[in-house]
NUTORZA-214026 format. One record per residue: residue in three letters; chain; z, x, y of N, C-alpha, C in turn. Coordinates in Angstrom, 2 decimals. Layout:
// NUTORZA-214026
PT:ala:A:Z:X:Y:Z:X:Y:Z:X:Y
...
END
This chain:
// NUTORZA-214026
PT:unk:A:0.00:0.84:-1.19:0.00:0.00:0.00:0.00:0.88:1.25
PT:unk:A:-0.88:0.62:2.16:-1.00:1.39:3.39:-0.08:0.79:4.44
PT:unk:A:0.68:1.65:5.11:1.59:1.22:6.16:0.78:0.92:7.42
PT:unk:A:0.91:-0.28:7.92:0.18:-0.68:9.12:1.16:-0.72:10.29
PT:unk:A:1.18:0.36:11.04:2.12:0.52:12.15:1.99:-0.59:13.18
PT:unk:A:0.78:-0.89:13.62:0.57:-1.90:14.66:1.03:-3.27:14.18
PT:unk:A:0.77:-3.60:12.92:1.19:-4.89:12.37:2.71:-4.97:12.30
PT:unk:A:3.35:-3.88:11.94:4.82:-3.87:11.85:5.44:-4.02:13.25
PT:unk:A:4.86:-3.38:14.26:5.34:-3.53:15.63:5.19:-4.97:16.08
PT:unk:A:4.06:-5.57:15.81:3.81:-6.97:16.17:4.83:-7.88:15.48
PT:unk:A:5.11:-7.62:14.23:6.09:-8.41:13.48:7.49:-8.29:14.10
PT:unk:A:7.87:-7.07:14.47:9.18:-6.86:15.11:9.30:-7.65:16.40
PT:unk:A:8.20:-7.76:17.10:8.24:-8.45:18.39:8.07:-9.96:18.22
PT:unk:A:7.07:-10.40:17.50:6.76:-11.83:17.43:7.66:-12.60:16.49
PT:unk:A:7.99:-12.04:15.34:8.79:-12.78:14.37:10.28:-12.47:14.48
PT:unk:A:10.61:-11.20:14.65:12.02:-10.80:14.74:12.56:-10.88:16.17
PT:unk:A:11.67:-11.01:17.13:12.01:-11.13:18.55:12.96:-10.02:19.02
PT:unk:A:12.58:-8.79:18.68:13.38:-7.62:19.07:13.56:-7.53:20.58
PT:unk:A:12.59:-8.03:21.34:12.63:-7.95:22.80:13.78:-8.74:23.41
PT:unk:A:14.38:-9.66:22.67:15.49:-10.45:23.20:16.79:-9.66:23.30
PT:unk:A:16.83:-8.52:22.65:18.00:-7.64:22.73:17.98:-6.95:24.09
PT:unk:A:18.94:-7.31:24.95:18.97:-6.75:26.31:19.19:-5.24:26.33
PT:unk:A:19.73:-4.70:25.24:20.01:-3.26:25.18:19.00:-2.51:24.31
PT:unk:A:17.87:-3.14:24.03:16.85:-2.52:23.18:16.38:-1.20:23.78
PT:unk:A:16.35:-0.19:22.94:15.86:1.13:23.36:14.61:1.48:22.56
PT:unk:A:13.89:2.45:23.05:12.71:2.95:22.35:13.11:3.46:20.97
PT:unk:A:14.22:4.17:20.88:14.68:4.71:19.59:15.01:3.59:18.61
PT:unk:A:15.68:2.55:19.08:16.04:1.44:18.21:14.79:0.71:17.71
PT:unk:A:13.85:0.47:18.60:12.62:-0.21:18.19:11.85:0.66:17.19
PT:unk:A:11.79:1.95:17.44:11.10:2.87:16.52:11.74:2.80:15.13
PT:unk:A:13.05:2.76:15.08:13.76:2.66:13.81:13.39:1.37:13.09
PT:unk:A:13.34:0.27:13.83:12.99:-1.03:13.24:11.55:-1.05:12.74
PT:unk:A:10.67:-0.36:13.46:9.26:-0.32:13.08:9.03:0.63:11.92
PT:unk:A:9.91:1.62:11.80:9.76:2.60:10.72:9.02:3.84:11.13
PT:unk:A:9.21:4.25:12.37:8.56:5.45:12.88:9.54:6.18:13.77
PT:unk:A:9.06:7.19:14.48:9.94:7.90:15.41:9.59:7.50:16.84
PT:unk:A:10.51:7.80:17.73:10.36:7.36:19.12:9.15:7.99:19.81
PT:unk:A:8.80:9.21:19.47:7.66:9.87:20.09:6.36:9.17:19.70
PT:unk:A:6.21:8.88:18.41:4.99:8.21:17.95:4.88:6.82:18.59
PT:unk:A:5.98:6.08:18.61:5.98:4.74:19.21:5.64:4.81:20.69
PT:unk:A:6.27:5.72:21.39:6.02:5.88:22.82:4.55:6.21:23.09
PT:unk:A:4.02:7.14:22.32:2.61:7.52:22.49:1.69:6.33:22.21
PT:unk:A:1.99:5.56:21.19:1.18:4.39:20.85:1.19:3.38:22.00
PT:unk:A:2.37:3.06:22.49:2.48:2.08:23.59:1.76:2.59:24.84
PT:unk:A:1.98:3.87:25.17:1.36:4.44:26.37:-0.15:4.60:26.25
PT:unk:A:-0.61:5.17:25.15:-2.02:5.54:25.03:-2.91:4.45:24.47
PT:unk:A:-2.38:3.61:23.60:-3.19:2.56:23.00:-3.07:1.25:23.77
PT:unk:A:-1.84:0.90:24.14:-1.62:-0.36:24.85:-1.67:-0.19:26.37
PT:unk:A:-1.65:1.05:26.82:-1.71:1.40:28.25:-0.56:0.76:29.04
PT:unk:A:0.62:0.81:28.44:1.82:0.28:29.07:2.96:1.26:28.88
PT:unk:A:3.96:1.17:29.75:5.19:1.90:29.49:6.00:1.07:28.51
PT:unk:A:7.00:1.67:27.91:7.87:0.94:26.99:8.47:-0.28:27.68
PT:unk:A:8.99:-0.09:28.88:9.64:-1.20:29.59:8.66:-2.30:29.96
PT:unk:A:7.45:-1.92:30.37:6.44:-2.94:30.67:6.05:-3.72:29.42
PT:unk:A:5.97:-3.02:28.29:5.64:-3.66:27.02:6.71:-4.68:26.64
PT:unk:A:7.96:-4.25:26.68:9.08:-5.14:26.33:9.16:-6.30:27.32
PT:unk:A:9.03:-6.00:28.59:9.12:-7.06:29.60:7.98:-8.07:29.50
PT:unk:A:6.81:-7.64:29.05:5.72:-8.61:28.89:6.09:-9.64:27.82
PT:unk:A:6.72:-9.21:26.75:7.19:-10.14:25.72:8.27:-11.06:26.30
PT:unk:A:9.20:-10.47:27.03:10.28:-11.26:27.62:9.74:-12.30:28.60
PT:unk:A:8.78:-11.91:29.40:8.21:-12.82:30.40:7.46:-13.98:29.74
PT:unk:A:6.73:-13.70:28.69:6.04:-14.79:27.99:7.03:-15.74:27.33
PT:unk:A:8.10:-15.21:26.82:9.16:-16.05:26.24:9.78:-16.91:27.34
PT:unk:A:10.04:-16.30:28.50:10.63:-17.01:29.63:9.70:-18.11:30.15
PT:unk:A:8.40:-17.82:30.19:7.43:-18.84:30.62:7.56:-20.10:29.78
PT:unk:A:7.70:-19.92:28.49:7.85:-21.07:27.60:9.14:-21.83:27.92
PT:unk:A:10.22:-21.12:28.12:11.49:-21.77:28.46:11.40:-22.52:29.79
PT:unk:A:10.68:-21.95:30.73:10.55:-22.59:32.04:9.88:-23.96:31.95
PT:unk:A:8.90:-24.09:31.09:8.16:-25.36:31.02:8.66:-26.30:29.94
PT:unk:A:9.49:-25.81:29.02:9.95:-26.66:27.93:11.42:-27.04:28.03
PT:unk:A:12.12:-26.47:29.03:13.54:-26.79:29.19:13.86:-27.00:30.66
PT:unk:A:15.05:-27.46:30.91:15.57:-27.56:32.27:16.69:-26.56:32.48
PT:unk:A:16.68:-25.51:31.70:17.72:-24.48:31.83:17.68:-23.83:33.21
PT:unk:A:18.85:-23.43:33.69:18.91:-22.70:34.95:18.23:-21.34:34.77
PT:unk:A:17.72:-20.82:35.88:16.99:-19.55:35.83:17.85:-18.42:35.27
PT:unk:A:19.11:-18.39:35.63:19.98:-17.32:35.15:20.11:-17.38:33.62
PT:unk:A:20.14:-18.57:33.06:20.22:-18.73:31.61:18.90:-18.29:30.96
PT:unk:A:17.80:-18.67:31.56:16.48:-18.25:31.04:16.36:-16.73:31.08
PT:unk:A:16.79:-16.13:32.17:16.74:-14.67:32.28:17.54:-14.03:31.14
PT:unk:A:18.76:-14.51:30.92:19.62:-13.96:29.87:19.02:-14.18:28.49
PT:unk:A:18.56:-15.38:28.22:17.99:-15.70:26.90:16.70:-14.94:26.63
PT:unk:A:16.02:-14.53:27.67:14.76:-13.81:27.53:14.96:-12.31:27.39
PT:unk:A:16.20:-11.85:27.51:16.50:-10.44:27.32:16.67:-9.63:28.58
PT:unk:A:16.61:-10.28:29.75:16.78:-9.55:31.01:18.25:-9.34:31.30
PT:unk:A:18.56:-8.21:31.91:19.94:-7.89:32.24:20.43:-8.57:33.51
PT:unk:A:19.49:-9.01:34.34:19.90:-9.67:35.58:18.84:-10.65:36.04
PT:unk:A:19.29:-11.62:36.81:18.37:-12.61:37.37:17.41:-11.95:38.35
PT:unk:A:17.89:-10.99:39.12:17.02:-10.35:40.10:15.90:-9.55:39.42
PT:unk:A:16.20:-8.88:38.33:15.17:-8.16:37.58:14.16:-9.14:37.01
PT:unk:A:14.65:-10.23:36.45:13.77:-11.26:35.90:12.83:-11.79:36.98
PT:unk:A:13.38:-12.16:38.13:12.55:-12.70:39.22:11.50:-11.69:39.68
PT:unk:A:11.93:-10.46:39.87:11.02:-9.41:40.34:9.89:-9.18:39.34
PT:unk:A:10.22:-9.06:38.07:9.20:-8.84:37.03:8.26:-10.04:36.91
PT:unk:A:8.82:-11.24:36.98:8.01:-12.46:36.85:7.02:-12.55:38.00
PT:unk:A:7.49:-12.34:39.21:6.63:-12.39:40.39:5.53:-11.34:40.30
PT:unk:A:5.88:-10.15:39.86:4.90:-9.07:39.74:3.84:-9.41:38.70
PT:unk:A:4.26:-9.97:37.57:3.33:-10.27:36.47:2.45:-11.48:36.75
PT:unk:A:3.02:-12.54:37.33:2.30:-13.81:37.44:1.98:-14.24:38.87
PT:unk:A:2.38:-13.44:39.85:2.16:-13.77:41.26:2.76:-15.12:41.66
PT:unk:A:3.79:-15.52:40.97:4.55:-16.74:41.26:6.01:-16.46:40.93
PT:unk:A:6.91:-17.07:41.67:8.31:-16.97:41.29:8.53:-17.85:40.06
PT:unk:A:9.60:-17.61:39.30:9.87:-18.48:38.16:10.00:-19.96:38.57
PT:unk:A:10.63:-20.23:39.69:10.78:-21.61:40.15:9.44:-22.24:40.48
PT:unk:A:8.57:-21.48:41.15:7.25:-21.98:41.51:6.41:-22.21:40.24
PT:unk:A:6.55:-21.31:39.27:5.83:-21.48:38.01:6.27:-22.76:37.31
PT:unk:A:7.58:-22.97:37.28:8.12:-24.18:36.64:7.60:-25.43:37.33
PT:unk:A:7.64:-25.41:38.64:7.19:-26.57:39.41:5.71:-26.84:39.16
PT:unk:A:4.92:-25.78:39.14:3.47:-25.91:38.93:3.14:-26.48:37.56
PT:unk:A:3.93:-26.10:36.56:3.64:-26.49:35.18:4.56:-27.60:34.68
PT:unk:A:5.34:-28.17:35.56:6.26:-29.23:35.20:5.48:-30.41:34.62
PT:unk:A:6.00:-30.99:33.58:5.35:-32.14:32.99:4.41:-31.80:31.87
PT:unk:A:4.02:-30.53:31.74:3.12:-30.15:30.65:3.78:-30.37:29.30
PT:unk:A:5.07:-30.10:29.26:5.81:-30.23:28.00:7.04:-31.10:28.22
PT:unk:A:6.86:-32.23:28.82:7.98:-33.13:29.10:8.61:-33.65:27.82
PT:unk:A:9.81:-34.15:27.99:10.57:-34.75:26.90:11.02:-33.74:25.85
PT:unk:A:11.08:-32.48:26.22:11.64:-31.49:25.31:13.08:-31.25:25.74
PT:unk:A:13.61:-30.11:25.46:15.02:-29.82:25.71:15.44:-30.08:27.15
PT:unk:A:16.55:-30.74:27.30:17.13:-30.98:28.63:18.58:-30.53:28.60
PT:unk:A:18.77:-29.22:28.38:20.09:-28.67:28.16:20.92:-28.51:29.43
PT:unk:A:20.27:-28.27:30.57:21.01:-28.05:31.81:20.10:-28.39:32.98
PT:unk:A:20.67:-28.66:34.13:19.84:-28.95:35.30:19.05:-27.72:35.74
PT:unk:A:17.89:-27.97:36.36:17.07:-26.87:36.86:17.76:-26.22:38.05
PT:unk:A:17.45:-24.93:38.23:18.00:-24.25:39.41:16.95:-24.07:40.44
END
């Protein structure tokens, strides 16, 4: 059986949701993938053309986008559940990635997935 590094990385992110760990490090992810931190770093940088943090944050932001349109959770809760260490980092990254604040994104896409979770009032 041939070891498929890219498939294992995808599995760690999409199925195991490693990105939700707020303290995730390159070394920890490399261990989970079954490689070393240098190889993983080189792959992310040279093949995906992202830094480790940009790669992890892209997963976190896509997860947060889903929470924004499918729940009424407060932004601080969405930031925490998505793996961000702070609301300000979440807002800054979201704005940079999508050219909209999380609140504006929610408002724009409100109603697309209505009648789903209503765990807390919107912020």
